[in-house]
C-alpha angles and dihedrals in degrees: 000000000000118000114253119231118246093257092051092049092050093048090046096056098040116109118228089259093048090051094046094048092050093047091047091053092047093049091051094039093232121154118224092247092053092048090049090053092048095052097032098243131123117269089227090060092053090047091051091048092052093047091050092242092122125056121245115311125258119262087248090060092048092048092049091052091051093048103038095044092042091227119201115248089256094051091044090053092047091048092051091046091051091050091049092047091051095063109125099198128070123206119190122212114249093242096057115130117251091248089065091056091053091046091052091048091052092045091052090052094048100040096094091053101044116121122216089254092054091049090052091049092050090049090049091052091049089051094054117115115250119244125225109271093026092115124113117268113230109245117235111250098191136045114238114258117253112244118232110237119228112251112260117240 
């Protein structure tokens, strides 16, 4: 496999939030230290976020960025979306069908091997419109009772 250049490796490991924060700073020509001062956070924290060394930011951090940088509604929405997309944990609702659990297990196992084409195909499938009748059927939890037959005379 060919060796990736430094820039390609950095872009490859950046979370959506890391990438958005870096691009936002570059567009506005703000140094990390200046941003840190503006939003009252340590420069080292911003650096770690951009490098993907820290998990997704707190909602407080996102809100401060929106407020202090006076982001447009579009940028604020993109920032929030990037923060949401950068979550590393997945929590399933209690009422999820069993098939979803198996799908998630298989996806976890395959994530490290997925190619960009496979990721695009999965995204395309997830973007498909649902068809009538595509919902999950509720499984029966009880067996029907046997009816006692009336004695024959």
